[in-house]
C-alpha positions in Angstrom: 29.3 66.8 194.5 28.3 68.4 197.9 32.0 69.2 198.5 32.2 71.1 195.2 29.0 73.0 196.0 30.3 74.0 199.5 33.7 75.0 198.0 32.1 77.2 195.4 29.8 78.8 197.9 32.8 79.5 200.2 34.7 81.0 197.3 31.8 83.2 196.3 31.3 84.5 199.8 35.0 85.4 200.3 35.2 87.2 196.9 34.0 90.6 198.2 36.6 90.6 201.0 39.5 90.0 198.6 38.5 92.9 196.4 38.7 95.7 199.0 41.1 98.5 198.2 41.5 102.2 198.8 40.3 104.9 196.3 43.2 106.4 194.5 41.6 108.8 192.1 41.0 112.6 192.0 40.5 114.2 195.4 42.8 111.9 197.2 46.0 113.7 198.2 49.2 112.2 197.1 51.9 111.2 199.6 54.6 113.8 200.0 57.2 112.9 197.3 60.8 114.0 197.0 62.2 115.6 193.9 64.4 112.5 193.4 61.4 110.2 193.4 59.4 112.6 191.1 62.2 112.5 188.6 62.0 108.7 188.5 58.2 108.5 188.5 56.1 107.6 185.5 54.4 110.2 183.3 51.1 111.6 184.9 52.0 110.3 188.4 50.4 112.5 191.1 53.0 114.1 193.4 53.1 116.5 196.3 56.4 118.2 196.8 57.5 120.3 199.8 60.5 122.6 199.4 61.4 126.0 197.9 61.4 127.8 194.6 64.9 129.1 194.2 64.5 131.0 190.9 62.1 131.8 188.1 63.2 130.4 184.7 60.5 132.1 182.6 56.9 133.3 183.1 55.6 129.7 183.9 58.7 127.6 184.8 60.4 127.7 188.1 63.4 125.8 189.6 62.2 123.9 192.7 64.5 122.5 195.3 64.1 120.1 198.2 66.7 118.1 200.2 67.0 115.5 197.4 67.6 117.8 194.4 66.1 120.3 192.0 63.7 120.1 189.1 61.6 122.3 186.9 58.0 123.0 188.0 55.5 124.6 185.6 53.0 126.9 187.4 50.4 128.9 185.5 49.7 132.4 186.8 46.2 131.3 188.1 47.8 128.6 190.3 50.2 130.9 192.1 49.3 131.6 195.7 47.8 135.0 196.6 50.2 135.2 199.5 53.6 136.6 198.5 56.6 134.3 198.7 60.3 134.3 197.9 63.2 131.9 197.6 63.2 131.4 201.4 59.5 130.5 201.6 58.6 126.8 202.1 55.9 125.7 199.6 53.8 122.6 199.0 53.2 121.9 195.3 50.5 119.4 194.3 50.6 118.3 190.7 51.6 115.6 188.3 54.8 114.4 186.6 55.3 115.5 183.0 57.9 113.3 181.2 59.2 114.6 178.0 62.0 113.3 175.7 64.8 115.1 177.4 63.4 116.3 180.7 61.0 115.7 183.5 59.0 118.4 185.2 56.0 118.8 187.5 52.8 120.5 186.2 51.5 122.2 189.3 47.7 122.1 190.1 48.0 123.7 193.5 50.7 125.8 195.2 50.5 126.6 199.0 52.8 128.7 201.1 53.5 126.7 204.3 53.9 128.3 207.7 
């Protein structure tokens, strides 16, 4: 009986150590992700992409390119950086994957021009 009590006490004391984990919610920056990885990611996965916008498709959609490929990025006017940029400017885009029936894109939450 004492052995069971000691075993239960040891298990209860070690429980808080087994439950440690890092916070992964809003406010935690996502690891830099490639276009290829973003295209394979699940819907609503947070991503951070670094590369270039090579062309504007329409007023909110842009073609984004990095070393692994291209994909569509949706950027609302209010999310565009104040600093001017062109197809040669390196950008960081923070957003989330938006999976649709026939396509995958990234909805941008933040766009930064990199030095």
